[in-house]
NULOGU-422990 format. One record per residue: residue in three letters; x, y, z of N, C-alpha, C in turn; residue number from 1. Coordinates in Angstrom, 1 decimal, m for minus. Layout:
   zalum      n.u      n.v      n.w     ca.u     ca.v     ca.w      c.u      c.v      c.w   rose
     ALA        X        Y        Z        X        Y        Z        X        Y        Z    NUM
...
// end
This chain:
   zalum      n.u      n.v      n.w     ca.u     ca.v     ca.w      c.u      c.v      c.w   rose
     MET      0.8     m1.2      0.0      0.0      0.0      0.0      0.9      1.3      0.0      1
     TYR      2.1      1.1      0.5      3.0      2.3      0.6      4.0      2.3     m0.6      2
     ARG      3.7      1.6     m1.7      4.6      1.6     m2.8      4.7      3.0     m3.4      3
     PHE      3.7      3.9     m3.2      3.8      5.2     m3.7      5.0      6.0     m3.2      4
     LEU      5.6      5.6     m2.1      6.8      6.2     m1.5      8.0      6.1     m2.4      5
     LEU      7.9      5.1     m3.3      9.1      4.8     m4.2      9.0      5.5     m5.5      6
     THR      7.9      6.3     m5.7      7.7      7.0     m7.0      8.7      8.2     m7.0      7
     PRO      9.0      8.7     m8.2      9.9      9.8     m8.3      9.4     11.1     m7.6      8
     ARG      8.1     11.2     m7.6      7.5     12.4     m6.9      7.7     12.3     m5.4      9
     TRP      7.6     11.2     m4.9      7.7     11.0     m3.4      9.2     11.0     m3.0     10
     TRP     10.1     10.6     m3.9     11.5     10.7     m3.7     11.9     12.2     m3.5     11
     GLY     11.3     13.0     m4.4     11.6     14.4     m4.3     11.1     15.0     m3.0     12
     ILE      9.8     14.6     m2.6      9.2     15.1     m1.4     10.1     14.7     m0.2     13
     ASN     10.5     13.4     m0.1     11.2     12.9      1.0     12.6     13.6      1.1     14
     VAL     13.3     13.7      0.0     14.6     14.4      0.0     14.5     15.8      0.5     15
     PHE     13.4     16.5      0.0     13.2     17.9      0.5     13.0     18.0      2.0     16
     ALA     12.1     17.1      2.5     11.8     17.1      4.0     13.1     16.7      4.8     17
     VAL     13.8     15.7      4.3     15.0     15.2      5.1     16.1     16.4      5.1     18
     LEU     16.2     17.2      4.1     17.1     18.3      4.1     16.6     19.5      4.8     19
     ALA     15.3     19.8      4.6     14.8     21.1      5.1     14.7     21.1      6.6     20
     ILE     14.2     20.0      7.2     14.0     20.0      8.7     15.3     20.2      9.4     21
     PRO     16.4     19.4      9.1     17.7     19.7      9.8     18.2     21.2      9.6     22
     VAL     18.0     21.7      8.4     18.5     23.0      8.1     17.7     24.0      9.0     23
     CYS     16.4     23.9      9.1     15.6     24.8      9.9     15.9     24.7     11.4     24
     LEU     16.2     23.4     11.9     16.6     23.2     13.2     17.9     23.8     13.5     25
     PHE     18.9     23.7     12.6     20.2     24.3     12.7     20.1     25.8     12.8     26
     MET     19.4     26.4     11.9     19.3     27.9     11.8     18.6     28.4     13.1     27
     GLY     17.5     27.7     13.6     16.9     28.1     14.8     17.8     28.0     16.0     28
     SER     18.6     26.9     16.1     19.6     26.8     17.1     20.7     27.9     17.1     29
     TRP     21.1     28.2     15.8     22.1     29.3     15.7     21.5     30.6     16.1     30
     GLN     20.3     30.9     15.7     19.7     32.2     16.2     19.5     32.2     17.7     31
     LEU     19.2     31.1     18.3     19.0     31.0     19.7     20.4     31.2     20.4     32
     GLY     21.5     30.7     19.8     22.8     30.9     20.3     23.2     32.4     20.3     33
     ARG     22.8     33.1     19.2     23.1     34.5     19.1     22.4     35.3     20.2     34
     PHE     21.1     34.9     20.4     20.4     35.6     21.5     21.0     35.3     22.9     35
     GLU     21.4     34.1     23.1     22.1     33.8     24.4     23.4     34.5     24.6     36
     THR     24.1     34.7     23.4     25.4     35.4     23.5     25.1     36.9     23.9     37
     ARG     24.1     37.4     23.3     23.8     38.8     23.7     23.3     39.0     25.1     38
     VAL     22.6     38.0     25.6     22.2     38.0     27.0     23.4     37.9     27.9     39
     ASP     24.4     37.0     27.6     25.6     36.9     28.3     26.4     38.2     28.3     40
     SER     26.4     38.8     27.1     27.1     40.1     26.9     26.5     41.2     27.8     41
     HIS     25.2     41.2     27.8     24.5     42.2     28.7     24.8     41.9     30.1     42
     ARG     24.8     40.7     30.5     25.1     40.3     31.9     26.6     40.7     32.3     43
     ASP     27.5     40.4     31.4     28.9     40.8     31.6     29.1     42.3     31.7     44
     GLN     28.3     43.0     30.8     28.4     44.5     30.7     27.9     45.1     32.0     45
     GLN     26.8     44.5     32.6     26.3     45.0     33.8     27.3     44.8     34.9     46
     THR     28.0     43.6     34.9     29.0     43.4     35.9     30.1     44.3     35.8     47
     GLN     30.6     44.6     34.6     31.7     45.5     34.3     31.3     46.9     34.7     48
     ALA     30.0     47.3     34.5     29.6     48.6     34.8     29.6     48.8     36.4     49
     ASP     29.2     47.7     37.1     29.3     47.8     38.5     30.7     47.9     39.0     50
     GLN     31.6     47.2     38.4     33.0     47.2     38.8     33.6     48.6     38.4     51
     ALA     33.2     49.1     37.3     33.7     50.4     36.8     33.3     51.5     37.8     52
     ARG     32.1     51.4     38.4     31.7     52.5     39.3     32.5     52.5     40.6     53
     THR     33.0     51.3     41.0     33.7     51.2     42.2     35.2     51.2     42.1     54
     ALA     35.7     51.0     40.8     37.1     51.0     40.6     37.8     52.3     40.7     55
     ASP     39.0     52.4     41.1     39.7     53.6     41.2     39.9     54.2     39.8     56
     ALA     40.0     55.5     39.7     40.2     56.2     38.5     41.6     55.9     37.9     57
     ALA     41.7     55.8     36.6     43.0     55.5     36.0     43.3     56.5     35.0     58
     PRO     44.6     56.7     34.7     45.0     57.7     33.6     44.3     57.4     32.3     59
     LEU     44.0     58.4     31.6     43.3     58.2     30.3     44.1     57.3     29.3     60
     ARG     45.4     57.5     29.3     46.2     56.8     28.3     46.2     55.3     28.6     61
     ASP     45.9     54.9     29.9     45.9     53.5     30.2     44.6     52.8     29.8     62
     LEU     43.5     53.6     29.5     42.2     53.0     29.2     41.9     53.1     27.7     63
     LEU     42.8     53.6     26.9     42.5     53.7     25.5     43.2     52.6     24.7     64
     PRO     42.6     52.1     23.6     41.3     52.6     23.0     40.1     52.1     23.8     65
     VAL     39.0     52.7     23.7     37.8     52.4     24.4     37.3     51.0     23.9     66
     SER     37.0     50.2     24.9     36.4     48.8     24.6     35.3     48.6     25.6     67
     THR     34.6     47.4     25.4     33.5     47.1     26.3     34.1     46.9     27.8     68
     GLU     35.4     46.6     27.9     36.0     46.5     29.3     36.3     47.9     29.9     69
     THR     36.7     48.8     29.1     37.1     50.1     29.6     36.0     51.2     29.5     70
     SER     34.9     50.9     28.7     33.8     51.9     28.7     33.1     52.0     30.0     71
     GLY     33.0     53.2     30.5     32.4     53.4     31.8     33.4     53.5     32.9     72
     ARG     34.7     53.2     32.7     35.7     53.3     33.7     36.0     54.8     34.0     73
     GLN     36.3     55.0     35.3     36.7     56.4     35.7     38.1     56.7     35.1     74
     ALA     38.2     57.8     34.4     39.5     58.2     33.8     39.8     59.6     34.2     75
     THR     41.1     59.8     34.3     41.6     61.1     34.7     42.5     61.7     33.6     76
     ALA     42.4     63.0     33.4     43.2     63.7     32.4     43.5     65.1     32.9     77
     ALA     44.7     65.6     32.6     45.1     66.9     33.0     45.3     67.8     31.8     78
     GLY     45.0     69.1     31.9     45.2     70.0     30.8     44.5     71.3     31.1     79
     ARG     44.3     72.0     30.0     43.6     73.3     30.0     42.4     73.3     29.1     80
     TYR     41.3     73.8     29.6     40.1     73.9     28.7     40.3     75.0     27.6     81
     ASP     39.8     74.7     26.4     39.8     75.6     25.3     38.4     76.4     25.4     82
     ALA     38.4     77.5     26.1     37.2     78.3     26.2     36.6     78.8     24.9     83
     GLY     37.5     78.9     23.9     37.0     79.4     22.6     36.2     78.4     21.8     84
     HIS     36.3     77.1     22.2     35.6     76.1     21.4     34.6     75.3     22.3     85
     GLN     33.9     76.0     23.2     32.9     75.3     24.0     31.7     75.0     23.1     86
     LEU     31.1     73.8     23.1     30.0     73.4     22.2     28.8     73.0     23.1     87
     LEU     27.6     73.1     22.5     26.4     72.6     23.1     25.9     71.4     22.2     88
     VAL     25.5     70.4     22.9     24.9     69.2     22.2     23.4     69.2     22.4     89
     PRO     22.6     69.6     21.4     21.2     69.8     21.6     20.4     68.5     21.7     90
     ASP     19.2     68.6     22.1     18.2     67.5     22.1     18.7     66.3     22.8     91
     ARG     19.2     66.5     24.0     19.6     65.4     24.9     18.7     65.4     26.1     92
     ASP     18.0     64.3     26.3     17.0     64.2     27.4     17.7     63.5     28.6     93
     LEU     17.2     64.0     29.8     17.8     63.4     31.1     16.6     63.3     32.0     94
     ASP     16.3     62.1     32.5     15.2     61.9     33.4     13.9     62.4     32.9     95
     GLY     13.7     62.2     31.6     12.4     62.5     30.9     12.3     64.0     30.6     96
     ARG     13.3     64.8     30.8     13.3     66.2     30.6     14.2     66.6     29.4     97
     GLU     13.8     67.5     28.6     14.5     67.9     27.4     15.6     69.0     27.8     98
     GLY     16.7     68.8     27.2     17.8     69.7     27.5     19.0     69.5     26.5     99
     PHE     20.2     69.9     27.0     21.4     69.8     26.1     22.6     69.6     27.0    100
     TYR     23.6     69.0     26.4     24.9     68.8     27.0     25.8     70.1     26.8    101
     VAL     26.7     70.3     27.8     27.7     71.3     27.6     29.0     70.6     27.5    102
     LEU     29.6     70.8     26.3     30.9     70.0     26.0     32.0     71.0     25.9    103
     SER     33.1     70.7     26.6     34.3     71.6     26.5     35.5     70.7     26.1    104
     LEU     36.4     71.2     25.4     37.6     70.5     24.9     38.8     70.7     25.9    105
     LEU     39.3     69.7     26.4     40.5     69.7     27.3     41.7     69.5     26.6    106
     ARG     42.6     70.5     26.4     43.9     70.4     25.7     44.8     69.7     26.7    107
     THR     45.2     68.5     26.5     46.0     67.7     27.4     47.5     68.1     27.0    108
     ASP     48.4     67.6     27.9     49.8     67.8     27.8     50.3     67.1     26.5    109
     GLY     49.7     66.1     26.1     50.1     65.4     24.9     49.8     66.1     23.6    110
     GLY     49.0     67.1     23.7     48.7     67.9     22.5     47.3     67.6     22.0    111
     LYS     46.8     66.4     22.2     45.4     66.1     21.7     44.4     66.7     22.7    112
     ALA     43.2     66.9     22.2     42.1     67.4     23.1     41.2     66.3     23.4    113
     LEU     40.6     66.3     24.6     39.7     65.3     25.1     38.3     66.0     25.2    114
     PRO     37.3     65.6     24.5     36.0     66.1     24.7     35.4     65.8     26.1    115
     VAL     35.0     66.8     26.8     34.5     66.6     28.2     33.1     67.1     28.3    116
     VAL     32.1     66.2     28.6     30.8     66.7     28.8     30.7     67.1     30.3    117
     ARG     30.7     68.4     30.5     30.8     69.0     31.9     29.4     68.9     32.6    118
     GLY     28.3     68.6     31.8     27.0     68.5     32.5     25.9     68.7     31.5    119
     TRP     24.7     68.8     32.1     23.5     68.9     31.3     22.7     70.1     31.8    120
     LEU     22.0     70.8     30.9     21.1     71.8     31.3     19.7     71.6     30.7    121
     PRO     18.6     71.9     31.4     17.3     71.8     30.8     17.1     73.0     29.8    122
     GLY     16.2     72.8     28.9     15.9     73.9     27.9     16.3     73.6     26.5    123
     ASP     16.3     74.6     25.7     16.6     74.5     24.3     17.9     75.2     24.0    124
     ALA     18.8     74.4     23.3     20.1     74.9     23.0     20.0     76.1     22.0    125
     ARG     18.9     76.3     21.3     18.7     77.4     20.4     18.1     78.7     21.1    126
     SER     17.8     78.5     22.3     17.2     79.7     23.1     18.3     80.4     23.8    127
     ARG     18.4     81.7     23.6     19.4     82.6     24.2     19.2     82.6     25.7    128
     ALA     17.9     82.5     26.2     17.7     82.6     27.6     18.2     81.3     28.3    129
     ASP     18.1     80.2     27.6     18.6     78.9     28.2     20.1     78.8     28.1    130
     THR     20.7     79.2     27.0     22.1     79.1     26.8     22.9     80.2     27.7    131
     ALA     22.2     81.2     28.1     22.8     82.2     29.0     23.2     81.6     30.3    132
     LYS     22.6     80.5     30.7     22.9     79.8     32.0     24.2     79.0     31.9    133
     VAL     24.7     78.8     30.7     25.9     77.9     30.6     27.1     78.6     31.2    134
     PRO     27.7     77.9     32.2     28.9     78.5     32.8     30.1     78.3     32.0    135
     ALA     31.1     79.2     32.1     32.3     79.1     31.4     33.2     78.0     32.0    136
     PRO     34.0     77.4     31.2     34.9     76.3     31.8     35.9     76.9     32.7    137
     PRO     36.4     76.1     33.6     37.4     76.6     34.6     38.7     77.0     33.8    138
     SER     39.4     78.0     34.3     40.6     78.5     33.6     41.8     77.8     34.3    139
     GLY     42.9     77.9     33.6     44.2     77.3     34.2     44.2     75.8     34.1    140
     GLU     45.3     75.3     34.7     45.5     73.8     34.6     44.5     73.1     35.5    141
     VAL     43.8     72.1     35.0     42.8     71.4     35.8     43.0     69.9     35.5    142
     THR     42.6     69.1     36.5     42.5     67.6     36.4     41.1     67.2     36.4    143
     VAL     40.7     66.5     35.3     39.3     66.1     35.2     39.1     64.6     35.4    144
     THR     38.1     64.2     36.1     37.8     62.8     36.3     36.4     62.6     35.9    145
     GLY     36.2     61.5     35.1     34.9     61.2     34.6     34.8     59.8     34.0    146
     ALA     33.6     59.4     33.6     33.4     58.1     33.0     33.8     58.1     31.5    147
     LEU     34.7     57.2     31.1     35.1     57.1     29.7     34.0     56.6     28.8    148
     GLN     33.8     57.2     27.7     32.8     56.8     26.7     33.4     56.7     25.3    149
     ALA     32.8     55.7     24.6     33.2     55.6     23.2     32.6     56.7     22.3    150
     SER     33.2     57.0     21.2     32.7     58.0     20.3     31.3     57.6     19.8    151
     GLU     30.4     58.5     19.7     29.0     58.2     19.3     29.0     58.1     17.7    152
     SER     27.9     57.5     17.3     27.6     57.4     15.9     26.2     57.9     15.7    153
     PRO     25.8     58.2     14.4     24.4     58.6     14.2     23.3     57.7     14.8    154
     SER     23.7     56.4     14.9     22.7     55.4     15.4     22.8     55.2     16.9    155
     SER     23.6     55.9     17.6     23.8     55.7     19.0     22.5     56.2     19.7    156
     LYS     22.2     55.6     20.9     21.0     55.9     21.6     21.1     57.4     22.1    157
     GLY     20.0     58.1     21.9     19.9     59.5     22.3     20.3     60.5     21.3    158
     VAL     21.0     60.0     20.2     21.5     61.0     19.2     20.3     61.2     18.2    159
     ARG     20.2     62.5     17.9     19.2     62.9     16.9     19.9     63.7     15.9    160
     THR     19.8     63.2     14.6     20.6     63.8     13.5     19.7     64.4     12.5    161
     SER     18.4     64.6     12.8     17.5     65.2     11.7     17.8     66.6     11.6    162
     GLY     18.2     67.0     10.3     18.6     68.4     10.1     20.0     68.7     10.6    163
     GLY     20.5     69.8     10.2     21.8     70.2     10.6     21.7     71.0     12.0    164
     VAL     22.9     71.3     12.5     23.0     72.0     13.8     23.7     73.4     13.5    165
     PRO     23.3     74.4     14.2     23.9     75.7     13.9     25.3     75.8     14.5    166
     ASP     26.0     76.9     14.2     27.4     77.1     14.8     27.3     77.1     16.3    167
     GLY     28.4     76.5     16.9     28.5     76.4     18.3     27.8     75.2     18.9    168
     GLN     27.2     74.3     18.0     26.5     73.1     18.5     27.1     71.9     17.8    169
     LEU     26.9     70.7     18.4     27.4     69.5     17.9     26.4     68.4     18.0    170
     GLY     26.1     67.7     16.9     25.1     66.7     16.9     25.5     65.4     17.4    171
     VAL     26.7     65.0     17.1     27.3     63.7     17.5     28.6     63.9     18.2    172
     ILE     28.8     63.3     19.4     30.1     63.5     20.1     31.0     62.4     19.6    173
     SER     31.9     62.9     18.7     32.9     62.0     18.1     34.1     62.8     17.5    174
     ALA     35.2     62.1     17.4     36.4     62.8     16.8     36.1     63.2     15.3    175
     ALA     35.3     62.3     14.6     35.0     62.6     13.2     34.1     63.9     13.1    176
     SER     33.3     64.2     14.1     32.4     65.4     14.1     33.2     66.6     14.5    177
     LEU     34.3     66.4     15.3     35.0     67.6     15.7     36.2     67.9     14.9    178
     VAL     36.6     67.1     14.0     37.9     67.3     13.2     37.8     68.5     12.4    179
     ASN     36.7     68.9     11.9     36.6     70.2     11.1     36.2     71.4     12.0    180
     LEU     36.0     71.2     13.3     35.6     72.3     14.1     36.7     72.9     14.9    181
     VAL     37.8     72.1     15.1     38.9     72.6     16.0     40.2     72.4     15.2    182
     PRO     41.2     73.2     15.5     42.5     73.2     14.7     43.5     72.2     15.3    183
     TYR     43.1     71.2     16.1     44.0     70.3     16.7     43.4     68.9     16.7    184
     GLU     44.2     67.9     17.0     43.7     66.5     17.1     42.8     66.3     18.3    185
     VAL     41.9     65.3     18.1     41.0     65.0     19.2     41.0     63.5     19.5    186
     TYR     40.9     63.1     20.7     40.9     61.7     21.1     39.6     61.1     20.6    187
     ASP     39.7     59.9     20.2     38.5     59.1     19.7     37.8     58.5     20.9    188
     ALA     37.4     59.4     21.8     36.7     59.1     23.1     36.3     60.4     23.7    189
     TRP     35.5     60.2     24.7     35.1     61.4     25.5     34.7     61.0     26.9    190
     ILE     34.7     61.9     27.8     34.3     61.5     29.2     33.2     62.4     29.7    191
     THR     32.4     61.9     30.6     31.3     62.7     31.2     31.7     62.8     32.7    192
     VAL     31.8     64.0     33.2     32.3     64.2     34.6     31.4     63.6     35.6    193
     SER     32.0     63.2     36.7     31.3     62.5     37.8     30.5     63.6     38.6    194
     LYS     31.1     64.7     38.8     30.5     65.8     39.6     30.5     67.1     38.8    195
     ALA     29.3     67.5     38.5     29.1     68.8     37.7     29.1     70.0     38.7    196
     SER     29.5     71.1     38.2     29.6     72.3     39.0     28.5     73.3     38.6    197
     GLY     28.1     74.2     39.5     27.1     75.2     39.2     25.8     74.6     38.8    198
     PRO     25.1     75.2     37.8     23.8     74.8     37.5     23.7     73.5     36.7    199
     LEU     24.9     73.0     36.3     25.0     71.8     35.5     24.6     70.5     36.3    200
     THR     24.0     69.5     35.6     23.8     68.2     36.2     24.6     67.2     35.5    201
     ALA     25.3     66.3     36.3     26.2     65.3     35.7     25.4     64.4     34.8    202
     VAL     26.0     64.0     33.7     25.4     63.1     32.8     25.8     61.7     33.1    203
     PRO     24.9     60.8     33.3     25.3     59.4     33.6     25.9     58.7     32.4    204
     PRO     26.9     57.8     32.6     27.5     57.2     31.4     26.6     56.2     30.7    205
     ALA     26.7     56.1     29.4     25.9     55.2     28.7     26.5     53.8     28.6    206
     ALA     25.7     52.8     28.2     26.3     51.5     28.1     27.2     51.4     26.9    207
     ALA     28.1     50.4     27.0     29.1     50.3     25.9     28.3     49.9     24.6    208
     PRO     28.8     50.3     23.5     28.1     50.0     22.2     28.2     48.5     21.9    209
     ASN     27.2     48.0     21.2     27.1     46.5     20.9     27.1     45.6     22.1    210
     SER     26.5     46.1     23.1     26.3     45.2     24.3     24.9     45.5     24.9    211
     GLY     24.3     44.5     25.6     23.0     44.7     26.1     21.9     44.1     25.3    212
     LEU     20.7     44.1     25.8     19.6     43.5     25.2     18.9     44.6     24.3    213
     ASP     19.4     44.8     23.1     18.9     45.7     22.2     17.9     45.1     21.3    214
     LEU     17.4     45.8     20.3     16.4     45.2     19.4     16.9     44.0     18.6    215
     LYS     18.2     44.0     18.3     18.7     42.9     17.5     18.7     41.6     18.3    216
     ALA     18.8     41.7     19.7     18.7     40.5     20.5     17.3     39.9     20.4    217
     PHE     16.3     40.7     20.4     14.9     40.2     20.4     14.6     39.7     18.9    218
     GLN     15.3     40.3     17.9     15.1     39.8     16.6     15.7     38.4     16.4    219
     ASN     16.8     38.2     17.1     17.4     36.8     17.1     16.4     35.8     17.7    220
     LEU     15.7     36.3     18.8     14.8     35.4     19.5     13.6     35.1     18.6    221
     GLY     13.1     36.2     17.9     12.0     36.0     16.9     12.4     35.1     15.8    222
     TYR     13.6     35.2     15.2     14.0     34.3     14.2     14.1     32.9     14.6    223
     THR     14.5     32.7     15.9     14.6     31.3     16.4     13.2     30.7     16.4    224
     GLY     12.2     31.4     16.8     10.8     30.8     16.7     10.4     30.5     15.3    225
     GLU     10.7     31.4     14.4     10.3     31.3     13.0     10.9     30.0     12.4    226
     TRP     12.2     29.8     12.6     12.9     28.6     12.0     12.3     27.3     12.6    227
     PHE     12.0     27.3     13.9     11.4     26.1     14.5     10.0     25.9     14.0    228
     VAL      9.3     27.0     13.7      7.9     26.8     13.1      8.0     26.3     11.7    229
     PHE      9.0     26.8     10.9      9.2     26.2      9.6      9.5     24.7      9.6    230
     ALA     10.3     24.3     10.6     10.6     22.8     10.7      9.3     22.1     11.0    231
     GLY      8.5     22.6     11.9      7.2     21.9     12.2      6.3     21.9     11.0    232
     PHE      6.3     23.0     10.3      5.4     23.1      9.1      5.8     22.1      8.0    233
     VAL      7.1     21.9      7.8      7.5     20.9      6.8      7.1     19.5      7.2    234
     LEU      7.3     19.2      8.5      6.9     17.9      9.0      5.4     17.7      8.9    235
     PHE      4.6     18.7      9.2      3.1     18.7      9.1      2.7     18.4      7.7    236
     MET      3.3     19.2      6.7      2.8     19.0      5.3      3.2     17.7      4.8    237
     TRP      4.4     17.1      5.2      4.8     15.8      4.7      3.8     14.8      5.3    238
     PHE      3.4     14.9      6.5      2.5     13.9      7.1      1.1     14.0      6.5    239
     ARG      0.7     15.3      6.2     m0.6     15.4      5.5     m0.6     14.8      4.1    240
     LEU      0.4     15.1      3.3      0.5     14.5      2.0      0.6     12.9      2.1    241
     PHE      1.3     12.4      3.1      1.4     11.0      3.2      0.1     10.4      3.6    242
     ARG     m0.6     11.0      4.5     m1.9     10.4      4.9     m2.9     10.4      3.7    243
     ARG     m2.9     11.5      3.0     m3.9     11.6      1.8     m3.5     10.5      0.8    244
     GLU     m2.2     10.4      0.5     m1.8      9.4     m0.5     m2.1      8.0      0.0    245
     ALA     m1.9      7.7      1.3     m2.1      6.4      1.8     m3.6      6.1      1.8    246
     GLU     m4.5      7.0      2.1     m5.9      6.8      2.1     m6.4      6.5      0.6    247
     ALA     m5.8      7.2     m0.3     m6.2      7.0     m1.7     m5.7      5.6     m2.2    248
     ALA     m4.5      5.2     m1.7     m4.1      3.8     m2.1     m4.9      2.8     m1.4    249
     ARG     m5.4      3.0     m0.2     m6.2      2.0      0.5     m7.6      1.9     m0.2    250
     ASP     m8.2      3.0     m0.6     m9.4      3.0     m1.3     m9.3      2.3     m2.6    251
     LEU     m8.2      2.5     m3.3     m8.0      1.9     m4.6     m7.9      0.4     m4.4    252
     ALA     m7.3     m0.1     m3.3     m7.1     m1.5     m3.1     m8.5     m2.1     m2.8    253
     LEU     m9.4     m1.4     m2.2    m10.7     m1.9     m1.9    m11.7     m1.7     m3.1    254
     GLY    m11.2     m1.2     m4.2    m12.1     m1.1     m5.3    m12.9      0.2     m5.4    255
     ILE    m12.6      1.1     m4.5    m13.3      2.4     m4.4    m12.5      3.4     m5.3    256
     THR    m13.2      3.8     m6.4    m12.6      4.8     m7.3    m12.9      6.2     m6.9    257
     PRO    m12.1      7.1     m7.2    m12.4      8.5     m6.9    m13.6      9.0     m7.6    258
     GLU    m14.3     10.0     m7.1    m15.5     10.5     m7.6    m15.2     11.2     m9.0    259
     GLU    m16.2     11.2     m9.9    m16.1     11.9    m11.1    m16.1     13.4    m10.9    260
     PRO    m15.3     14.1    m11.6    m15.4     15.6    m11.5    m16.7     16.1    m11.8    261
     GLY    m17.2     17.1    m11.0    m18.5     17.7    m11.3    m19.7     16.9    m10.7    262
     SER    m19.4     15.8     m9.9    m20.5     15.0     m9.3    m20.1     14.8     m7.8    263
     PRO    m20.4     15.8     m7.0    m20.0     15.7     m5.6    m20.6     14.5     m4.9    264
     ASP    m21.8     14.0     m5.3    m22.4     12.8     m4.6    m22.0     11.5     m5.3    265
     GLY    m21.1     11.6     m6.3    m20.7     10.4     m7.0    m21.7      9.8     m7.9    266
     SER    m22.7     10.5     m8.3    m23.7     10.0     m9.2    m23.8     10.8    m10.5    267
     GLY    m22.7     11.3    m10.9    m22.8     12.2    m12.1    m22.4     11.5    m13.4    268
     GLY    m22.2     10.2    m13.4    m21.8      9.5    m14.6    m22.9      9.4    m15.7    269
     PRO    m22.6      9.0    m16.9    m23.6      8.9    m18.0    m24.6      7.9    m17.7    270
     ASP    m24.2      6.7    m17.1    m25.2      5.6    m16.9    m26.2      6.1    m15.9    271
     ASP    m25.8      6.8    m14.8    m26.7      7.3    m13.8    m27.7      8.3    m14.4    272
     ALA    m27.2      9.1    m15.4    m28.0     10.0    m16.0    m29.1      9.4    m16.8    273
     ARG    m28.8      8.3    m17.5    m29.8      7.6    m18.3    m30.8      6.9    m17.4    274
     GLN    m30.4      6.4    m16.2    m31.3      5.8    m15.3    m32.3      6.8    m14.7    275
     LYS    m31.9      8.0    m14.5    m32.7      9.0    m13.9    m33.7      9.6    m14.9    276
     ARG    m33.6      9.4    m16.2    m34.5     10.0    m17.2    m35.8      9.2    m17.2    277
     SER    m36.9     10.0    m17.4    m38.2      9.3    m17.4    m38.4      8.5    m18.6    278
     PRO    m39.4      7.5    m18.6    m39.6      6.7    m19.8    m39.9      7.5    m21.1    279
     ALA    m40.7      8.6    m20.9    m41.0      9.4    m22.1    m39.8     10.0    m22.7    280
     GLU    m38.8     10.5    m21.8    m37.6     11.1    m22.3    m36.7     10.0    m22.9    281
     ALA    m36.8      8.8    m22.3    m36.0      7.7    m22.9    m36.5      7.3    m24.3    282
     ALA    m37.8      7.4    m24.5    m38.4      7.0    m25.8    m38.1      8.1    m26.8    283
// end
């Protein structure tokens, strides 16, 4: 009764099922592994963040380049602020309030400048009344301590790049954004001070890039479910085709032929039609 499994058509169906199911299971397991890796990365990042908050401050040169291990670490740098190139970073929210960062460039003894976010102010960076509250950077030689951060990109959390920014403002905190604004080299990193002065509020450090449970992590989890569903669907369709073929083979073995097309009740053949005609019509 199952000889139909040896037909070329069923050879193709069986080969497809045998190959498709393992592939779907492998891809689902791979996507699940990606999700678990991101979960582990998030857990490690949280542990590193806790350690960074309690670790002693280290010289800036010892923490560069910025990595997931050094992001958030307390760094110290000495130099002089460039009062002529103080910048505002607009559209930065803090605790649900709209405001802007105050960024100053610290000219270090090595010649490079370190972008320093000295704090946050509520309001609009385009409003003269709000920007009038911005304090000038300290003068003279200073030592700055703050959380080390990697350069931002347009896709970084909190960055808004719609439209341009006027003079004296900066959309993205990065060396690439500052290279054409200042006449000296800039570190590919920045720090946010731990203690802000005056009306400024200290900006908490952000999580290291490419770590944590972001949208991509949950996309991996969704893809995991999709691949496992595909594997189940292939198995379901194979079983459904097999059962239909087996029932047809069993009926054929019992002498039950399929119904004629166009006769749902099985009585649409020519002989049946002649039997149903009246004697007058038959004459």
